[in-house]
C-alpha positions as CSV (number, residue, x, y, z in Angstrom):
1,M,-44.2,11.7,59.9
2,L,-40.8,10.2,60.6
3,D,-40.0,7.9,63.5
4,P,-39.8,10.2,66.5
5,N,-36.7,8.3,67.7
6,L,-34.8,9.8,64.8
7,L,-35.7,13.3,66.0
8,R,-35.0,12.5,69.7
9,Q,-31.8,10.5,69.4
10,Q,-30.2,11.5,66.1
11,P,-31.2,15.1,65.3
12,A,-27.8,16.1,63.8
13,E,-27.6,13.0,61.6
14,L,-31.2,13.4,60.5
15,A,-30.6,17.1,59.6
16,A,-27.6,16.1,57.5
17,R,-29.6,13.4,55.7
18,L,-32.5,15.8,55.0
19,R,-30.1,18.5,53.7
20,E,-28.3,16.1,51.4
21,T,-31.3,14.3,50.0
22,R,-34.2,16.7,50.2
23,G,-32.6,20.1,50.4
24,F,-34.5,20.6,53.6
25,E,-33.0,22.6,56.4
26,L,-33.8,21.2,59.9
27,D,-32.4,23.1,62.8
28,A,-31.0,20.3,65.0
29,S,-30.0,22.6,67.8
30,V,-33.6,23.6,68.3
31,L,-34.6,19.9,68.5
32,E,-31.8,19.2,70.9
33,S,-32.7,22.1,73.1
34,L,-36.4,21.2,73.2
35,E,-35.6,17.6,73.9
36,V,-33.3,18.4,76.8
37,E,-36.0,20.7,78.3
38,R,-38.7,18.1,77.7
39,K,-36.8,15.5,79.6
40,Q,-36.1,17.8,82.5
41,I,-39.6,19.0,82.8
42,Q,-41.1,15.6,82.3
43,V,-39.0,14.2,85.2
44,R,-40.0,17.1,87.4
45,T,-43.7,16.8,86.4
46,Q,-43.7,13.1,87.2
47,E,-42.1,13.8,90.5
48,L,-44.7,16.4,91.4
49,Q,-47.6,14.1,90.1
50,N,-46.3,11.2,92.2
51,L,-46.0,13.5,95.2
52,R,-49.5,14.8,94.7
53,N,-50.8,11.2,94.4
54,T,-49.0,10.1,97.5
55,K,-50.2,13.1,99.5
56,S,-53.8,12.6,98.3
57,K,-53.7,8.9,99.4
58,E,-52.3,10.0,102.7
59,I,-55.1,12.5,103.1
60,G,-57.7,9.9,102.4
61,Q,-56.2,7.5,104.9
62,L,-56.1,10.2,107.6
63,M,-59.6,11.3,106.9
64,G,-60.7,7.7,107.3
65,R,-59.0,7.5,110.7
66,A,-60.5,10.8,111.8
67,K,-63.9,9.7,110.9
68,S,-63.7,6.4,112.7
69,S,-62.0,7.8,115.8
70,S,-64.1,8.0,119.0
71,D,-61.5,10.3,120.6
72,A,-62.5,13.9,119.7
73,A,-59.0,15.2,120.6
74,Q,-57.4,12.6,118.3
75,A,-59.8,13.4,115.5
76,E,-59.1,17.1,115.8
77,A,-55.3,16.4,115.7
78,I,-55.7,14.3,112.6
79,T,-57.8,17.0,110.9
80,A,-55.2,19.5,111.6
81,Q,-52.6,17.2,110.1
82,V,-54.8,16.8,107.0
83,E,-55.0,20.6,106.7
84,G,-51.2,20.8,106.8
85,I,-50.8,18.3,104.1
86,K,-53.4,20.1,101.9
87,A,-51.5,23.3,102.4
88,E,-48.3,21.5,101.3
89,V,-50.1,20.2,98.2
90,A,-51.4,23.6,97.4
91,G,-47.8,24.9,97.8
92,F,-46.5,22.8,94.9
93,G,-49.7,22.8,92.9
94,D,-48.8,25.9,91.0
95,E,-45.5,24.5,90.0
96,L,-47.2,21.3,88.8
97,R,-49.7,23.2,86.7
98,A,-46.9,25.3,85.2
99,S,-44.8,22.2,84.5
100,E,-47.7,20.4,82.8
101,E,-48.5,23.4,80.7
102,R,-44.9,23.8,79.6
103,L,-44.6,20.1,78.9
104,D,-47.7,20.2,76.6
105,A,-46.3,23.3,74.9
106,I,-42.9,21.6,74.2
107,R,-44.7,18.5,72.9
108,G,-46.7,20.8,70.6
109,E,-43.5,22.5,69.3
110,L,-41.9,19.1,68.6
111,E,-45.0,17.8,66.8
112,A,-45.2,21.0,64.7
113,I,-41.6,20.5,63.7
114,A,-42.1,16.8,63.0
115,L,-45.2,17.5,60.8
116,G,-43.2,19.8,58.6
117,I,-40.4,17.3,57.8
118,P,-40.6,15.4,54.5
119,N,-40.1,11.7,54.2
120,L,-36.6,10.3,53.8
121,P,-35.9,8.8,50.3
122,H,-35.4,5.0,49.9
123,E,-31.8,4.0,49.3
124,S,-32.6,3.1,45.6
125,V,-33.7,6.7,44.9
126,P,-31.1,8.7,42.8
127,A,-29.7,11.8,44.3
128,G,-30.7,15.1,42.6
129,S,-32.1,18.5,43.0
130,D,-34.9,18.7,40.4
131,E,-36.5,16.9,37.4
132,A,-33.3,17.2,35.4
133,D,-31.9,14.5,37.7
134,N,-34.7,12.0,37.3
135,V,-33.8,8.7,35.8
136,E,-35.7,7.2,32.9
137,Q,-36.5,3.5,33.4
138,H,-38.1,2.5,30.1
139,R,-40.3,3.6,27.2
140,W,-43.3,2.0,25.6
141,G,-44.5,2.8,22.1
142,S,-43.1,5.2,19.5
143,P,-44.4,8.7,18.9
144,R,-46.5,8.9,15.8
145,H,-45.1,10.7,12.7
146,F,-47.5,13.3,11.4
147,D,-47.5,14.4,7.7
148,F,-49.6,17.4,8.6
149,K,-49.5,20.3,11.0
150,V,-50.1,19.0,14.5
151,L,-52.8,20.9,16.5
152,D,-52.9,21.0,20.3
153,H,-55.9,19.9,22.3
154,V,-57.2,23.5,22.7
155,E,-57.3,24.0,18.9
156,L,-58.8,20.5,18.3
157,G,-61.5,21.1,21.0
158,A,-62.4,24.6,19.8
159,R,-64.6,23.2,17.0
160,N,-68.2,23.5,17.9
161,G,-67.2,24.8,21.4
162,W,-66.4,21.2,22.5
163,L,-63.5,22.5,24.7
164,D,-64.4,26.0,26.0
165,G,-62.1,27.9,28.3
166,E,-63.7,31.3,27.7
167,T,-67.1,30.2,29.0
168,A,-65.4,28.5,32.0
169,A,-63.6,31.7,32.8
170,K,-66.9,33.6,32.8
171,L,-68.3,31.0,35.2
172,S,-65.4,30.5,37.5
173,G,-62.2,32.3,36.4
174,S,-59.0,31.0,34.9
175,R,-57.8,27.3,35.0
176,F,-61.3,25.9,34.4
177,T,-62.8,24.3,31.3
178,V,-66.3,23.5,30.0
179,L,-66.5,20.3,27.9
180,R,-69.4,19.6,25.5
181,G,-70.6,17.0,23.1
182,P,-68.4,14.1,22.0
183,I,-65.4,15.5,23.9
184,A,-67.3,15.5,27.1
185,R,-68.4,11.9,26.4
186,L,-64.8,10.9,25.6
187,H,-63.7,12.3,28.9
188,R,-66.4,10.3,30.7
189,A,-65.5,7.2,28.7
190,L,-61.9,7.4,29.8
191,A,-62.9,7.4,33.5
192,Q,-65.2,4.5,33.0
193,F,-62.6,2.5,31.1
194,M,-60.0,3.1,33.8
195,L,-62.4,2.1,36.6
196,D,-63.4,-1.1,34.8
197,L,-59.8,-2.0,34.1
198,H,-58.6,-1.5,37.6
199,T,-61.6,-3.3,39.2
200,D,-62.1,-6.2,36.7
201,E,-58.5,-6.9,35.7
202,H,-56.4,-5.5,38.5
203,G,-58.4,-6.4,41.6
204,Y,-58.9,-2.9,43.1
205,Q,-62.2,-2.3,45.0
206,E,-64.2,0.6,43.6
207,T,-64.8,3.1,46.3
208,N,-66.9,6.3,46.2
209,V,-65.5,8.8,48.7
210,P,-66.4,12.3,50.0
211,L,-64.9,15.3,48.2
212,L,-64.9,17.3,51.4
213,V,-62.7,16.1,54.3
214,N,-61.8,17.4,57.7
215,A,-58.4,18.7,58.8
216,D,-57.5,15.3,60.5
217,S,-57.7,13.6,57.1
218,M,-55.5,16.3,55.4
219,R,-52.9,16.0,58.2
220,G,-53.0,12.2,57.9
221,T,-51.7,12.2,54.3
222,G,-49.4,15.2,54.7
223,Q,-51.3,18.0,53.0
224,L,-51.5,19.9,56.3
225,P,-50.0,21.9,57.8
226,K,-47.3,22.4,55.1
227,F,-49.4,22.8,52.0
228,E,-52.5,24.6,53.2
229,E,-52.1,27.4,50.7
230,D,-52.6,24.9,47.8
231,L,-55.9,23.7,49.2
232,F,-59.5,25.0,48.7
233,S,-61.6,25.0,51.9
234,T,-65.1,25.7,52.9
235,E,-66.3,27.0,56.3
236,V,-69.9,26.7,57.4
237,G,-70.5,27.8,61.0
238,E,-67.6,26.4,63.0
239,S,-67.0,23.5,60.7
240,K,-64.1,23.9,58.3
241,R,-63.6,21.3,55.6
242,Y,-61.2,21.0,52.6
243,L,-61.9,20.0,49.0
244,I,-59.7,17.1,48.2
245,P,-56.6,17.6,46.0
246,T,-56.8,13.9,45.2
247,S,-58.9,11.0,46.4
248,E,-55.7,9.6,47.9
249,V,-56.7,11.6,50.9
250,P,-60.1,10.0,51.8
251,L,-59.0,6.6,50.5
252,T,-55.9,6.4,52.6
253,N,-57.6,7.9,55.7
254,I,-60.1,5.0,55.7
255,A,-57.3,3.2,57.6
256,R,-56.9,6.1,60.1
257,D,-57.2,5.1,63.8
258,T,-57.7,1.5,62.8
259,I,-56.0,-1.8,63.5
260,L,-56.5,-4.0,60.4
261,E,-56.2,-7.8,60.5
262,A,-53.3,-9.1,58.4
263,E,-55.5,-11.3,56.2
264,V,-57.3,-8.2,54.6
265,L,-53.9,-6.9,53.4
266,P,-53.0,-5.7,50.8
267,L,-56.1,-3.6,50.7
268,R,-56.4,-2.2,47.2
269,M,-58.9,0.6,46.5
270,T,-59.7,2.8,43.5
271,A,-61.9,5.8,43.1
272,H,-62.9,8.2,40.4
273,S,-63.3,11.7,41.8
274,M,-63.1,15.4,41.2
275,C,-59.9,16.9,42.5
276,F,-59.3,20.6,43.5
277,R,-55.9,22.4,43.7
278,A,-55.2,26.1,44.1
279,E,-51.9,25.6,42.2
280,A,-50.5,28.3,44.4
281,G,-46.9,27.6,43.5
282,S,-47.4,27.0,39.8
283,G,-47.0,30.7,38.7
284,G,-47.9,31.1,35.1
285,R,-47.1,27.6,34.0
286,D,-49.5,25.7,31.7
287,V,-52.2,28.3,31.7
288,R,-53.3,27.2,28.2
289,G,-56.0,24.5,28.0
290,M,-56.4,21.6,30.5
291,I,-52.8,20.8,31.5
292,R,-53.0,22.4,34.9
293,Q,-56.5,23.1,36.3
294,H,-58.0,24.1,39.6
295,Q,-60.6,21.4,39.1
296,F,-59.9,18.1,37.4
297,E,-60.7,14.4,37.6
298,K,-58.5,11.4,38.4
299,V,-58.9,7.7,38.8
300,E,-56.8,7.1,41.9
301,L,-55.2,3.9,43.2
302,V,-54.4,3.4,46.9
303,T,-53.0,0.3,48.6
304,I,-52.6,-0.4,52.3
305,A,-49.9,-3.0,52.7
306,K,-47.7,-5.0,55.0
307,P,-44.3,-3.4,55.2
308,E,-42.5,-6.4,53.7
309,E,-44.9,-6.3,50.7
310,S,-45.0,-2.6,49.9
311,Y,-42.2,-2.4,47.3
312,A,-43.7,-5.3,45.3
313,E,-47.0,-3.5,45.6
314,H,-45.3,-0.3,44.3
315,E,-44.1,-2.1,41.2
316,R,-47.6,-3.7,40.7
317,M,-49.4,-0.4,41.1
318,T,-47.1,1.4,38.6
319,R,-47.7,-1.5,36.2
320,C,-51.5,-1.1,36.6
321,A,-51.2,2.5,35.5
322,E,-48.9,1.6,32.6
323,V,-51.5,-0.9,31.3
324,V,-54.0,2.0,31.0
325,L,-51.7,3.8,28.6
326,E,-50.8,0.7,26.6
327,K,-54.5,-0.3,26.1
328,L,-55.1,3.3,24.9
329,G,-52.1,3.0,22.6
330,L,-50.4,6.1,24.0
331,P,-46.5,6.2,24.0
332,Y,-45.1,6.8,27.5
333,R,-42.0,6.5,29.5
334,R,-41.5,5.6,33.2
335,V,-39.2,7.8,35.2
336,L,-37.7,7.2,38.7
337,L,-37.8,10.6,40.5
338,C,-34.7,11.8,42.2
339,T,-34.5,12.9,45.9
340,G,-35.2,16.5,45.1
341,D,-38.2,16.0,42.9
342,M,-40.3,13.6,45.1
343,G,-43.5,14.6,46.9
344,F,-43.5,15.4,50.6
345,S,-44.8,12.1,51.8
346,A,-43.1,9.8,49.3
347,T,-40.0,7.6,49.9
348,K,-39.9,6.4,46.3
349,T,-41.9,7.6,43.3
350,F,-42.3,6.5,39.7
351,D,-43.8,9.0,37.2
352,L,-45.4,8.0,34.0
353,E,-45.1,10.6,31.3
354,V,-47.3,10.4,28.2
355,W,-46.2,11.7,24.8
356,L,-47.9,15.0,23.7
357,P,-47.3,15.7,20.0
358,S,-48.1,19.5,20.2
359,Q,-45.3,19.9,22.8
360,D,-43.0,17.3,21.2
361,T,-42.2,16.0,24.7
362,Y,-43.4,13.6,27.5
363,R,-45.6,15.1,30.2
364,E,-46.6,13.6,33.6
365,I,-49.9,11.7,33.6
366,S,-49.4,9.4,36.6
367,S,-47.3,9.5,39.8
368,C,-47.1,6.3,41.9
369,S,-45.5,6.5,45.3
370,N,-44.6,4.3,48.3
371,C,-44.9,6.3,51.5
372,E,-43.8,3.4,53.7
373,G,-45.0,4.2,57.3
374,F,-44.8,8.0,56.9
375,Q,-48.6,8.6,56.5
376,A,-49.5,5.6,58.7
377,R,-47.6,7.1,61.7
378,R,-49.6,10.4,61.3
379,M,-52.9,8.5,61.0
380,L,-52.2,5.7,63.5
381,A,-53.0,3.2,60.8
382,R,-51.9,-0.2,61.9
383,Y,-52.3,-3.9,61.3
384,R,-52.0,-6.8,63.8
385,N,-48.8,-8.7,63.0
386,P,-49.7,-12.4,63.3
387,A,-46.0,-13.2,64.2
388,N,-46.3,-11.4,67.5
389,G,-50.0,-10.4,67.8
390,K,-48.9,-6.7,68.2
391,P,-50.2,-3.7,66.2
392,E,-47.6,-2.3,63.8
393,L,-47.7,0.4,61.2
394,V,-48.9,-0.4,57.7
395,H,-47.3,1.0,54.6
396,T,-49.4,3.2,52.3
397,L,-49.1,3.6,48.6
398,N,-50.9,5.8,46.1
399,G,-50.9,6.4,42.4
400,S,-52.8,8.0,39.5
401,G,-54.4,5.4,37.4
402,V,-54.5,7.8,35.6
403,A,-55.3,11.6,35.4
404,V,-58.5,11.7,33.2
405,G,-58.0,15.2,31.8
406,R,-54.4,14.6,30.7
407,A,-55.4,11.3,29.2
408,L,-58.1,13.2,27.2
409,I,-55.4,15.6,26.0
410,A,-53.1,12.8,25.0
411,V,-55.9,10.9,23.1
412,M,-57.0,14.0,21.3
413,E,-53.5,14.9,20.2
414,N,-52.1,11.5,19.4
415,Y,-55.3,10.4,17.5
416,Q,-55.9,13.6,15.5
417,N,-56.3,13.5,11.8
418,A,-55.4,16.0,9.0
419,D,-59.0,17.3,8.8
420,G,-59.1,18.0,12.6
421,S,-61.2,14.9,13.4
422,I,-60.1,12.5,16.2
423,T,-60.1,8.7,16.0
424,V,-61.5,7.0,19.0
425,P,-59.1,4.5,20.5
426,E,-60.4,0.9,20.1
427,A,-60.5,0.4,23.9
428,L,-62.9,3.3,24.3
429,R,-65.3,2.5,21.6
430,P,-67.6,0.4,23.7
431,Y,-67.9,3.4,26.1
432,M,-68.7,5.7,23.1
433,G,-71.7,3.8,21.8
434,G,-69.5,2.3,19.1
435,L,-68.4,5.7,17.7
436,D,-65.0,5.3,16.0
437,I,-64.3,8.9,15.0
438,I,-65.1,12.4,16.4
439,A,-65.6,14.6,13.4
């Protein structure tokens, strides 16, 4: 959520910035109208509340005088005076209730608008409308030259039913996959390798989080209300919960409604989890194999940081994800996303794209974003600034470190051999019982 002062004080300027950078249309006139009405009704509501409080105090004082009076006539006169004041209070009570209700309604409308507005890009983010305007930062490794026909991961995994989409479709429908045998073990090995790397070498705290979260958690990281159609949910009795699209949601919400002490920051956490996405807006893209699934696994990186440290943390987090690919020997490139291709909550994002031989191109395998105070404001996630002792918003960052299924695809395709076997990357062999080739 953006700073409410921007919406209140600079709605036209904000609308122009959002249109230019995000292609997002914000009706500034609606904001201005609601804000004018809010101020008017708030002033009137406060006047009526003060009047009610004053009259209530006056009634209390008069009742005390009447009770202590030994003069019956005086007590009766005071009681009559009290009844007159009560009638006066009742006379403006309906107006007060109506004002309070309208004020709550206006605040709700303003909050609904604010919750639907994306984050503003950092000044270093290039302008653009889609992925064609992203800017490549650097590359690592060279794509392998094959002297035989390259197979994709579906063809490689079809042997012995190691990668089975048909059975998964029977069980669950499209965009699911059953993994068996050494390919299932390779998938597990990748996740274990990433967790060990991020905890032992990169200093992230391994964290096991729930896969089902409440609506407050989804609102906190920006999935709700805007992206509800892309979420899977469950409802038991009156309790509705959502299956996480990424463990960014529970990890980041650990800081929700919390004031952290400065010395615990940066708080770096990693989690391996299932992720669930309806892929409502993906149409018919990537229906073959494991590129775009309803259920997949990721090793996620989340950092809660002081504002002045967040951009250094962003570089560090992205580098941690790069190391995963380098240790696996997978060629990749880093891309700085343009304003029109960033996620809703991000203010700056680096994507890592891994080389897939079957597609002769780079495909996203990690996305590392700095959200600054956007999520923290929604979550009321703060830290106590030692300079002034006051609670201030933290900055939140998240990144894939990396997507396990896409790493599996990349390993299978980049390490394939002419006979259809797959060489196991050296970094994964300790997790594969020493196995060096899947044949």
